C-alpha positions, 0 to 999 in steps of 0.5 A, a space after each residue: 894202211 898198216 898190214 901186220 899179223 899183229 894188227 887187225 880190225 875186230 868184229 866191232 870195226 875197232 883196230 886191235 894191236 896185239 902187244 903180247 907180253 913185252 913192254 909196249 911204248 907209245 910215243 905221242 907227238 903233238 903240234 908239230 906244225 910242219 909247213 913244208 913251204 918256202 917260209 918254213 923250210 928251216 923250221 921244218 928241217 929242225 922239227 923233222 930232225 928232232 922227231 927223228 932223234 926222238 923216235 930213234 932214242 925211244 924206239 916206240 911201238 906206236 906213234 900217235 900224232 895228236 893234232 896240228 901236225 901240219 900248218 897250212 897258214 900262208 903267212 908262216 909257211 908260204 903255202 895253204 896247200 895242206 894236201 901237199 903237206 899231208 903227203 909229205 907228212 905221211 912220207 916222213 912218218 912211213 920212213 920210220 916203219 912204225 905204225 902211227 895214228 893221227 888225230 886232226 887238230 884245229 890247224 890241219 885244215 885251216 880256213 882257205 887251205 886247199 884240202 878239206 878233212 875228207 881229202 886229207 883223210 884219204 891221203 892219210 889212209 894211204 900211208 903204209 904204216 898208217 892206222 887211221 880211220 874216218 870213223 863211224 859215219 853216225 858220229 860227227 867229225 872225221 877221225 872217230 876211231 878206237 885202238 885196242 891194245 890187246 893185253 886185256 880190254 880197250 885201253 886207248 880210245 882216239 876221238 876226233 876231238 883230240 882227247 884220249 878216253 882211257 878205261 879203266 885206269 888213267 893213261 899215264 898208268 896204262 903207258 907206264 905199265 906197258 913200258 914196264 911190262 905189267 898187265 
């Protein structure tokens, strides 16, 4: 779990990132479909190189993985071992030394894959730069959690169903204002 003085959990058990007055960049990555299997080595290498280049060029303050980060589909990757895939994904993401949040997609835990969402969640929680929570036990699904960017109010809500809920303005407006350094 990410440990930094600019990051904490508030009284409502929400993650809070203090963004201060500087521009704040969020990089969203989706549908990476890393297989980390015998059949996907070339594709994985190309994908990891593309992500690495994107991270280096954009220099984000936060990375949000919005589902289908791994792909335990044996016919495409040669493996159903999403536990191994998740460990490799976490190691890859931790290598950037940038906090990252993750949402589950429909391919992260395929039918017949080795690990369920509970097991995969435990691995993600171990990431040194991971900002992930299983969420409120009273809500259905794993991965219901909220990240507040502290420069006034809740700006991004990360839900288990791969959606963003943004208040009080659309996400593109929020992101562009943070990048430009406005409130």
